[in-house]
BAFI-3210 file (N, C-alpha, C; in Angstrom, 3 decimals, decimal comma, padded with zeros to 6 digits):
// residues 233
n [1|2|3|4|5|6|7|8|9|10|11|12|13|14|15|16|17|18|19|20|21|22|23|24|25|26|27|28|29|30|31|32|33|34|35|36|37|38|39|40|41|42|43|44|45|46|47|48|49|50|51|52|53|54|55|56|57|58|59|60|61|62|63|64|65|66|67|68|69|70|71|72|73|74|75|76|77|78|79|80|81|82|83|84|85|86|87|88|89|90|91|92|93|94|95|96|97|98|99|100|101|102|103|104|105|106|107|108|109|110|111|112|113|114|115|116|117|118|119|120|121|122|123|124|125|126|127|128|129|130|131|132|133|134|135|136|137|138|139|140|141|142|143|144|145|146|147|148|149|150|151|152|153|154|155|156|157|158|159|160|161|162|163|164|165|166|167|168|169|170|171|172|173|174|175|176|177|178|179|180|181|182|183|184|185|186|187|188|189|190|191|192|193|194|195|196|197|198|199|200|201|202|203|204|205|206|207|208|209|210|211|212|213|214|215|216|217|218|219|220|221|222|223|224|225|226|227|228|229|230|231|232|233]
n.u [-156,599|-155,647|-156,554|-157,417|-156,644|-159,279|-159,360|-158,065|-159,578|-161,346|-164,076|-165,576|-168,087|-170,924|-174,202|-176,713|-179,689|-181,485|-184,112|-187,099|-189,551|-192,005|-193,365|-194,931|-197,032|-196,135|-196,896|-195,376|-193,928|-192,071|-191,963|-194,174|-195,859|-194,023|-193,534|-195,766|-195,402|-193,030|-190,272|-189,453|-190,876|-190,091|-187,726|-184,224|-182,714|-180,795|-178,881|-178,119|-176,967|-174,777|-173,216|-172,384|-171,059|-168,762|-166,913|-166,395|-163,997|-163,123|-164,623|-165,322|-167,434|-170,753|-174,015|-177,046|-179,749|-182,441|-185,202|-187,033|-187,911|-185,322|-185,349|-187,358|-186,292|-185,282|-182,652|-181,022|-179,386|-177,574|-176,197|-175,054|-173,386|-171,643|-170,397|-169,128|-167,303|-165,564|-164,278|-165,578|-167,265|-170,560|-174,043|-177,492|-180,574|-183,628|-187,192|-187,702|-189,802|-189,756|-187,652|-187,199|-186,772|-185,259|-184,082|-182,475|-180,651|-179,308|-178,192|-176,320|-174,743|-173,611|-172,130|-172,814|-172,168|-173,535|-176,878|-179,538|-182,481|-185,626|-187,502|-190,085|-191,124|-191,861|-193,843|-196,451|-198,808|-198,158|-196,109|-197,386|-199,311|-197,942|-196,189|-197,782|-199,265|-197,349|-196,349|-195,663|-194,703|-193,867|-191,699|-189,968|-189,496|-188,140|-185,781|-184,775|-184,271|-182,169|-180,267|-179,769|-178,423|-176,135|-172,549|-169,322|-169,708|-170,965|-173,708|-173,464|-175,979|-178,415|-180,732|-183,066|-184,674|-187,136|-187,605|-190,562|-193,497|-195,390|-193,868|-191,720|-191,992|-191,601|-189,004|-187,035|-187,877|-187,467|-184,663|-183,941|-185,056|-183,535|-181,044|-181,480|-182,030|-179,571|-177,935|-179,048|-178,376|-175,677|-174,743|-173,078|-174,269|-174,690|-175,242|-176,022|-174,901|-177,265|-177,169|-176,486|-173,514|-170,752|-168,992|-166,233|-166,573|-169,183|-170,067|-170,661|-168,851|-169,164|-167,308|-166,338|-168,443|-171,334|-174,684|-176,812|-179,615|-182,504|-183,111|-180,804|-179,881|-177,805|-176,511|-174,211|-171,333|-170,027|-171,775|-174,376|-177,563|-177,643|-178,533|-177,557|-177,147|-176,113|-172,762|-169,590|-166,928]
n.v [112,948|111,844|113,046|112,232|114,391|116,270|116,320|113,983|111,890|108,791|108,768|111,403|112,488|111,558|110,900|110,943|109,574|110,381|110,458|109,399|110,038|112,668|115,947|117,278|117,347|117,356|118,212|117,126|115,063|112,068|110,043|109,481|107,149|105,205|105,929|105,040|102,366|102,284|101,144|101,275|103,571|105,284|106,471|106,647|103,989|103,586|101,565|101,548|104,069|103,744|101,951|103,557|105,552|104,308|104,802|107,477|108,864|108,486|109,918|112,900|114,800|114,942|114,757|115,309|114,376|113,606|111,682|112,683|114,725|115,874|117,118|115,897|113,754|112,784|112,365|113,818|116,163|115,214|113,328|114,872|116,413|114,448|113,760|116,194|116,224|114,360|115,798|116,125|117,745|118,998|119,080|119,811|119,135|120,751|121,344|123,579|124,228|123,377|124,590|126,089|128,443|127,018|125,021|126,556|127,635|125,313|124,465|126,500|126,147|123,604|124,069|123,699|123,275|123,863|124,736|123,774|124,902|124,007|125,800|126,355|128,578|132,065|133,435|133,337|132,170|130,496|128,889|127,606|126,174|124,103|123,036|121,421|122,024|123,644|126,946|129,863|132,344|131,547|129,822|131,595|133,360|131,668|131,163|133,738|134,215|132,413|133,385|135,888|135,276|133,868|133,591|134,555|133,435|130,981|128,909|128,051|129,213|127,810|127,765|125,585|125,336|123,927|123,493|123,686|123,446|125,009|126,730|127,903|130,452|132,044|131,885|133,814|135,945|134,813|134,543|137,235|138,094|136,606|137,753|140,364|139,752|138,712|140,973|142,548|141,207|140,873|138,635|136,519|135,881|133,401|131,718|128,816|128,179|128,365|127,296|124,256|122,476|120,781|118,267|116,199|114,722|114,777|117,254|115,955|113,524|110,283|108,347|108,788|109,019|108,226|107,050|106,598|104,939|105,436|102,975|101,533|100,584|101,084|103,106|102,146|103,246|101,578|099,935|100,759|101,759|099,687|098,170|097,637|096,051|098,054|097,958|097,710|099,645]
n.w [-022,528|-025,734|-028,915|-032,226|-034,921|-036,511|-039,332|-040,021|-039,217|-039,589|-040,397|-041,794|-041,706|-039,929|-040,094|-037,821|-037,253|-034,899|-034,272|-035,783|-035,258|-035,150|-034,525|-036,271|-039,234|-042,103|-045,469|-047,523|-046,494|-046,629|-044,787|-043,287|-043,314|-042,516|-039,886|-038,564|-038,024|-036,708|-034,762|-031,262|-030,682|-032,617|-031,825|-031,383|-029,725|-026,656|-026,892|-029,594|-029,875|-028,113|-029,517|-031,607|-030,155|-029,245|-031,162|-031,426|-031,436|-033,953|-035,615|-037,326|-037,658|-036,424|-037,448|-036,238|-037,468|-039,757|-040,633|-038,798|-035,888|-034,055|-031,488|-030,102|-028,876|-025,753|-025,070|-026,742|-026,253|-024,313|-025,812|-027,817|-026,227|-025,309|-027,684|-028,260|-026,175|-027,100|-028,946|-031,361|-034,107|-033,877|-034,741|-035,609|-037,392|-037,396|-037,025|-035,669|-033,967|-031,329|-030,156|-027,635|-024,839|-022,880|-024,457|-026,163|-024,314|-023,521|-025,940|-026,342|-024,087|-024,451|-026,708|-029,376|-032,823|-035,219|-036,237|-038,105|-039,583|-040,787|-042,945|-044,938|-046,573|-046,904|-045,751|-043,279|-044,171|-046,401|-045,289|-043,038|-044,352|-045,351|-043,382|-041,338|-038,263|-037,224|-036,151|-037,772|-036,719|-034,190|-034,742|-036,085|-033,968|-032,196|-033,603|-033,733|-031,041|-030,512|-032,316|-031,253|-028,918|-029,558|-029,895|-031,125|-033,615|-033,215|-032,398|-035,898|-038,024|-040,108|-042,831|-044,107|-047,064|-048,789|-052,127|-053,802|-055,922|-054,567|-053,076|-054,406|-055,441|-053,277|-052,552|-053,224|-051,591|-049,092|-049,019|-049,097|-046,679|-044,887|-045,274|-044,319|-041,694|-040,915|-041,153|-039,162|-036,795|-036,969|-038,402|-040,615|-043,802|-046,103|-049,246|-051,206|-054,569|-057,110|-059,637|-061,354|-060,570|-061,662|-060,023|-059,036|-056,720|-054,353|-051,806|-049,387|-049,032|-050,110|-049,523|-047,038|-045,317|-043,360|-042,825|-040,169|-039,209|-037,047|-035,925|-035,931|-038,354|-041,218|-043,914|-046,292|-048,010|-049,763|-051,086|-052,984|-051,832|-050,066|-046,980|-043,654|-040,458|-037,733|-036,950|-035,193|-036,647]
ca.u [-156,830|-155,242|-157,600|-156,970|-157,109|-160,526|-159,123|-157,498|-160,472|-161,830|-165,401|-165,683|-169,475|-171,884|-175,534|-177,375|-181,136|-181,827|-185,565|-187,942|-190,798|-192,105|-194,532|-195,663|-197,524|-195,837|-197,599|-194,458|-193,101|-192,100|-191,808|-195,412|-196,297|-193,018|-193,680|-196,884|-194,940|-191,649|-189,889|-188,940|-191,613|-189,391|-186,598|-183,036|-182,448|-179,466|-177,946|-177,597|-176,038|-173,556|-172,395|-171,776|-170,187|-167,488|-166,015|-166,428|-162,661|-162,873|-165,632|-165,057|-168,676|-172,004|-175,190|-178,210|-180,895|-182,939|-186,607|-187,908|-187,522|-184,355|-185,658|-188,302|-185,520|-184,819|-181,211|-180,291|-178,342|-176,538|-175,402|-174,230|-172,338|-170,671|-169,621|-168,259|-166,220|-164,621|-163,743|-166,295|-168,184|-171,924|-175,140|-178,725|-181,604|-184,858|-188,249|-187,655|-190,972|-189,468|-186,406|-187,643|-185,729|-184,378|-183,313|-181,451|-179,616|-178,517|-177,422|-175,181|-173,900|-172,872|-171,241|-173,229|-171,482|-174,495|-178,297|-180,249|-183,925|-186,413|-188,565|-190,483|-192,033|-191,492|-195,031|-197,150|-199,829|-197,547|-195,389|-198,297|-200,062|-197,035|-195,750|-199,022|-199,049|-196,344|-196,698|-194,571|-194,151|-193,167|-190,417|-189,120|-189,097|-187,147|-184,522|-184,299|-183,726|-180,858|-179,362|-179,411|-177,595|-174,923|-171,349|-168,168|-170,157|-171,444|-173,693|-173,786|-177,408|-178,731|-182,142|-183,361|-185,879|-187,425|-188,246|-191,725|-194,358|-196,113|-192,947|-190,627|-192,182|-191,212|-187,587|-186,313|-188,239|-186,829|-183,255|-183,851|-185,341|-182,384|-179,972|-181,815|-181,894|-178,141|-177,417|-179,557|-177,716|-174,256|-174,523|-172,718|-175,278|-174,227|-176,227|-175,411|-175,126|-178,446|-176,895|-175,773|-172,060|-170,208|-167,859|-165,846|-167,137|-170,067|-169,557|-170,732|-168,106|-169,655|-166,203|-166,020|-169,691|-172,283|-175,994|-177,283|-181,040|-182,897|-183,206|-179,498|-179,450|-176,984|-176,208|-172,774|-170,979|-169,460|-172,827|-175,485|-178,876|-177,547|-178,793|-176,946|-177,220|-174,961|-171,726|-168,361|-166,200]
ca.v [111,982|112,310|112,944|112,330|115,619|116,030|116,054|112,658|110,854|107,885|109,188|112,857|112,823|110,501|111,450|110,099|109,803|110,118|110,351|109,468|110,600|114,093|116,617|117,932|116,509|118,130|117,646|116,450|114,127|110,707|109,070|109,394|105,751|104,459|106,246|104,292|101,046|102,436|100,524|102,163|104,833|106,126|107,125|105,799|103,463|103,805|100,548|101,963|105,179|103,261|101,363|104,686|106,286|103,597|105,224|108,929|109,375|108,266|110,694|114,339|115,553|114,208|115,541|114,649|114,711|112,486|111,755|113,164|115,917|115,486|117,650|115,010|112,726|113,331|112,196|114,531|117,051|114,404|112,679|115,902|116,779|113,359|113,890|117,361|115,838|113,611|116,784|116,084|118,826|118,470|119,968|119,074|119,716|120,813|122,182|124,819|124,489|123,015|125,241|127,095|129,098|126,018|124,371|127,505|127,709|124,079|124,515|127,389|125,554|122,482|124,546|123,106|123,976|124,395|124,396|124,003|124,963|123,866|126,794|126,262|129,659|133,362|133,996|132,382|131,459|129,415|127,999|126,806|125,268|122,990|122,470|121,312|121,951|124,628|128,358|130,603|133,348|130,843|129,349|132,771|133,851|130,757|131,409|135,055|134,074|131,772|134,294|136,994|134,789|133,211|134,417|134,065|132,664|129,650|127,965|128,543|129,027|127,517|127,614|124,631|125,744|122,908|124,111|122,963|124,359|125,920|127,593|128,449|131,886|132,756|131,660|135,089|136,710|134,167|134,911|138,648|138,203|136,062|138,746|141,452|139,179|138,627|142,318|143,043|140,559|140,702|137,250|136,342|135,118|132,857|130,860|127,982|128,562|127,641|126,617|122,980|122,545|119,433|118,013|114,781|114,118|115,735|117,795|114,865|112,473|108,966|107,491|109,069|109,395|107,164|107,430|105,587|105,102|105,398|101,596|100,896|100,227|102,154|103,089|102,007|103,799|100,558|099,280|101,689|101,325|098,554|098,431|096,612|096,360|098,839|097,163|098,494|099,791]
ca.w [-023,606|-027,046|-029,921|-033,607|-035,574|-037,232|-040,743|-040,218|-038,693|-040,642|-040,855|-041,731|-041,382|-039,597|-039,853|-036,834|-037,210|-033,506|-034,187|-036,975|-034,739|-035,434|-033,947|-037,345|-040,329|-043,302|-046,610|-048,441|-045,741|-047,151|-043,709|-042,507|-043,186|-041,763|-038,463|-038,001|-037,583|-036,252|-033,490|-030,208|-030,812|-033,579|-031,175|-031,353|-028,387|-026,089|-027,370|-030,895|-029,645|-027,480|-030,579|-032,307|-029,236|-029,130|-032,238|-031,563|-031,731|-035,375|-036,337|-037,295|-037,487|-036,270|-037,800|-035,663|-038,293|-040,553|-041,019|-037,730|-035,143|-033,019|-030,155|-029,425|-028,160|-024,472|-024,930|-027,791|-025,751|-023,674|-026,847|-028,449|-025,260|-025,311|-028,917|-028,109|-025,278|-027,932|-029,892|-032,636|-034,430|-033,793|-035,093|-035,857|-038,241|-036,626|-037,589|-034,915|-033,125|-029,937|-029,751|-026,677|-024,043|-022,263|-025,515|-026,603|-023,280|-023,560|-027,187|-026,113|-023,046|-025,039|-027,760|-030,651|-033,909|-036,194|-036,130|-039,363|-039,354|-042,013|-043,111|-046,344|-046,902|-046,357|-045,104|-042,416|-044,942|-047,171|-044,382|-042,223|-045,222|-045,643|-042,104|-040,576|-036,832|-036,834|-036,208|-038,403|-035,813|-033,107|-035,248|-036,316|-032,652|-031,634|-034,312|-033,321|-029,682|-030,611|-033,018|-030,361|-027,825|-030,024|-029,828|-031,874|-034,771|-032,844|-033,517|-037,232|-038,289|-041,505|-043,158|-045,169|-047,781|-049,792|-053,292|-054,304|-056,680|-053,675|-052,330|-055,193|-055,657|-052,073|-052,259|-053,275|-050,397|-047,946|-049,048|-048,705|-045,247|-044,170|-045,333|-043,396|-040,363|-040,644|-040,940|-037,876|-035,673|-037,233|-038,810|-042,019|-044,532|-047,382|-049,898|-052,239|-055,956|-057,574|-060,892|-061,167|-060,685|-061,754|-059,144|-059,055|-055,513|-053,719|-050,544|-048,413|-049,719|-049,698|-049,093|-045,636|-044,660|-043,027|-042,309|-039,227|-038,921|-035,643|-035,461|-035,967|-039,697|-041,768|-045,338|-046,524|-049,309|-050,644|-051,859|-053,058|-051,364|-049,151|-045,573|-042,801|-039,031|-037,299|-036,289|-035,050|-037,918]
c.u [-156,408|-156,364|-156,987|-157,487|-158,324|-160,302|-158,585|-158,397|-161,111|-163,143|-165,523|-167,101|-170,260|-173,204|-176,301|-178,855|-181,640|-183,330|-186,177|-189,330|-190,814|-193,386|-195,343|-196,158|-197,359|-196,388|-196,686|-193,664|-193,200|-192,069|-193,078|-195,839|-195,306|-193,137|-194,763|-196,467|-193,503|-191,424|-189,427|-189,605|-190,909|-188,183|-185,414|-182,777|-181,003|-178,451|-177,330|-176,598|-174,733|-172,633|-171,696|-170,719|-168,836|-166,455|-166,009|-165,062|-162,265|-163,824|-165,313|-166,322|-169,855|-173,161|-176,420|-179,455|-181,316|-184,402|-187,532|-187,368|-186,600|-184,729|-186,744|-187,575|-184,918|-183,306|-180,386|-179,125|-177,223|-175,624|-174,534|-173,095|-171,253|-169,781|-168,672|-167,073|-165,153|-164,051|-164,367|-167,018|-169,591|-172,928|-176,382|-179,664|-182,925|-185,932|-188,411|-188,785|-190,698|-188,206|-186,730|-186,463|-184,744|-183,496|-182,181|-180,310|-178,708|-177,657|-176,164|-174,211|-173,033|-171,827|-171,533|-172,666|-172,431|-175,909|-178,932|-181,745|-184,647|-187,549|-188,922|-191,525|-191,607|-192,664|-195,711|-198,142|-199,249|-196,875|-196,341|-199,179|-199,243|-196,625|-196,942|-198,718|-198,036|-196,904|-195,483|-193,912|-193,391|-191,779|-189,462|-188,627|-188,029|-185,780|-183,927|-183,677|-182,328|-179,843|-178,878|-178,438|-176,267|-173,744|-170,222|-168,572|-170,671|-172,739|-173,954|-175,259|-177,630|-180,232|-182,259|-184,699|-186,098|-188,186|-189,333|-192,568|-195,060|-195,202|-191,934|-190,756|-191,756|-189,726|-186,804|-186,596|-187,578|-185,352|-183,081|-184,072|-184,156|-181,237|-180,237|-181,628|-180,416|-177,529|-177,826|-178,762|-176,235|-173,886|-174,159|-173,744|-174,703|-175,326|-175,539|-175,728|-176,252|-178,225|-176,159|-174,279|-171,503|-168,982|-167,500|-166,428|-168,005|-169,495|-169,603|-170,152|-168,570|-168,556|-165,880|-167,261|-170,577|-173,613|-176,490|-178,739|-181,311|-182,893|-181,886|-179,060|-178,678|-176,808|-174,701|-172,424|-170,488|-170,524|-174,060|-176,792|-178,823|-177,844|-178,186|-177,114|-175,957|-173,996|-170,492|-167,587|-164,766]
c.v [112,593|112,091|113,092|113,626|115,331|115,654|114,676|111,538|110,071|108,359|110,696|113,310|111,563|111,189|110,476|110,472|109,451|109,959|110,339|109,944|112,098|114,657|117,363|116,907|117,285|117,426|116,833|115,347|112,699|109,638|108,867|107,948|104,938|104,714|105,406|102,920|101,095|101,759|101,600|103,544|105,816|106,847|106,163|105,312|103,670|102,812|100,929|103,100|104,707|102,613|102,447|105,350|105,616|104,145|106,730|109,511|109,163|109,073|112,182|115,132|114,605|115,158|114,786|115,093|113,502|112,699|112,308|114,422|115,520|115,953|116,865|113,948|113,336|113,246|112,984|115,337|116,288|113,777|113,688|116,326|115,709|113,440|115,087|117,049|115,034|114,478|116,678|117,409|118,242|119,541|119,139|119,871|119,634|121,589|123,467|125,060|124,256|123,680|126,424|127,672|128,094|125,338|125,272|127,586|126,483|124,022|125,349|126,794|124,431|122,976|123,897|123,946|124,541|123,926|124,758|123,921|124,888|124,881|126,856|127,322|130,947|134,046|132,907|131,545|130,267|128,397|127,071|125,891|124,025|122,263|122,424|121,121|122,950|126,033|129,148|131,580|132,702|130,409|130,526|133,343|132,985|130,959|132,739|134,993|133,468|132,700|135,406|136,570|134,186|134,163|133,739|133,131|131,273|129,744|128,666|128,230|128,822|127,362|126,613|125,007|124,744|123,553|123,201|123,940|125,393|126,923|128,339|129,955|132,705|132,614|132,969|135,918|136,131|134,541|136,360|138,821|137,684|137,064|139,899|140,990|139,125|139,987|142,857|142,489|140,284|139,292|137,205|135,442|134,688|131,987|130,034|128,526|127,719|126,915|125,309|123,146|121,126|119,304|116,534|114,014|115,173|116,181|116,761|113,610|111,092|108,008|107,677|109,453|108,177|107,786|106,292|105,875|104,998|103,989|100,841|100,410|101,406|101,990|103,073|102,507|102,725|099,926|100,162|101,030|100,142|098,994|097,293|097,012|097,113|097,967|098,054|098,529|099,321]
c.w [-024,937|-028,047|-031,300|-034,211|-036,457|-038,687|-041,040|-039,695|-039,842|-041,239|-040,680|-041,395|-041,079|-039,283|-038,983|-036,780|-035,808|-033,317|-035,573|-036,568|-035,000|-034,821|-034,995|-038,363|-041,633|-044,542|-047,521|-047,765|-046,288|-046,070|-042,879|-042,274|-042,355|-040,271|-037,806|-037,474|-037,059|-034,911|-032,523|-030,236|-031,739|-033,015|-031,080|-029,935|-027,951|-026,640|-028,719|-030,712|-029,027|-028,515|-031,384|-031,426|-029,041|-030,102|-032,438|-031,898|-033,181|-036,252|-036,207|-036,977|-037,342|-036,526|-037,298|-036,427|-039,100|-040,884|-039,970|-037,075|-033,988|-031,612|-029,433|-028,604|-026,901|-024,313|-025,927|-027,230|-025,040|-024,716|-027,599|-027,519|-025,222|-026,552|-028,844|-027,201|-026,019|-029,049|-031,275|-032,856|-034,403|-034,203|-035,345|-036,748|-037,504|-037,380|-036,780|-033,938|-031,646|-029,407|-028,829|-025,893|-023,463|-023,304|-025,994|-025,596|-023,329|-024,814|-027,004|-025,098|-023,608|-026,032|-029,094|-031,796|-034,957|-035,847|-037,465|-039,089|-040,694|-042,009|-044,592|-046,672|-046,230|-045,669|-044,291|-043,218|-045,690|-046,254|-043,627|-043,053|-045,559|-044,372|-041,150|-039,090|-036,317|-036,952|-036,690|-037,433|-034,653|-033,551|-035,484|-034,989|-032,017|-032,290|-033,864|-031,931|-029,721|-031,268|-032,107|-029,269|-028,288|-029,949|-030,597|-033,010|-034,462|-032,066|-034,845|-037,491|-039,776|-041,670|-044,305|-045,794|-048,901|-050,950|-053,846|-055,116|-055,798|-052,985|-053,181|-055,381|-054,437|-051,737|-052,233|-052,021|-049,152|-047,869|-048,612|-047,205|-044,431|-044,163|-044,366|-041,954|-039,969|-040,371|-039,571|-036,715|-035,923|-037,625|-040,288|-042,690|-045,865|-047,961|-050,964|-053,626|-056,522|-058,896|-060,627|-061,389|-060,658|-060,871|-059,221|-057,862|-054,838|-052,369|-049,429|-049,080|-049,236|-049,241|-047,614|-044,842|-044,436|-042,607|-041,425|-038,893|-037,430|-035,080|-035,574|-037,323|-040,279|-043,267|-045,493|-047,913|-050,274|-051,543|-051,852|-052,626|-050,411|-047,730|-044,766|-041,346|-038,627|-036,518|-036,108|-036,356|-037,764]
res [m|n|h|t|p|l|g|k|r|r|w|q|l|v|q|v|e|i|s|i|a|c|n|l|e|c|v|m|c|p|w|t|c|e|r|e|c|a|r|h|e|g|l|m|p|e|s|v|w|r|a|i|a|l|h|l|d|r|i|a|s|l|d|f|g|g|g|g|e|p|l|l|h|a|g|l|f|d|r|m|a|e|a|k|a|a|k|c|r|v|g|f|l|t|n|g|t|l|m|d|v|d|a|v|e|t|i|l|e|i|g|v|d|w|v|a|v|s|i|d|g|a|t|a|e|v|y|e|s|i|r|k|g|a|k|f|e|t|v|c|g|n|i|e|r|l|a|a|r|r|s|e|g|r|p|r|l|m|i|n|f|l|m|m|p|a|t|i|h|e|l|r|r|t|v|r|r|a|r|r|f|g|e|k|f|g|i|e|v|t|q|p|w|f|q|p|e|e|k|p|v|c|d|q|d|p|r|t|a|l|f|v|r|y|d|g|k|m|a|l|h|q|s|r|h|r|r|a|e|f|v|p|w]
***
């Protein structure tokens, strides 16, 4: 099967909210109330994914993330494997609590391109006061397991650190710890520039990016804040 080169595909990034359901109760989460009335138990149904999958050859990268925990969806790995078969880049954002031995093995088997883990604190005390229901040492152990098994720079590991009044004092310590971690396992560690930088277009170019909610609604770049049912492009 011929595949369009990634750089020439119509959609350079499609963020797929495969789950709005979550196993934690984070203090800053804006989706807590929405989960209480979420359809399909907060998990993206197969019909929505099939509508997306029809156009995988037009998508360069799929980011399985959003308002919930992707690893709660039993179909996550099958859908990432399907996207990889279409030569898409794939990755996901996770809280890391469910990234156990089996999950790590499957991530490596599929060839996932990146895994981003949300860690809002450099110490167990601060982290667990924010990520209610999570254990700091468990998450760090899960990341360490994946880091130790990765090869040829895949998957790329990223840490999402949400800056809040309760966490900002630990940001420097988190960066230092990440650097030491990278040196230990031979991982290149980079960080974004903290000073604002003016750009004509942001890195996630709204002209070539889509966000698809778990229930099939999507954000369109043509009309800010507009929501529409997911339809073929």
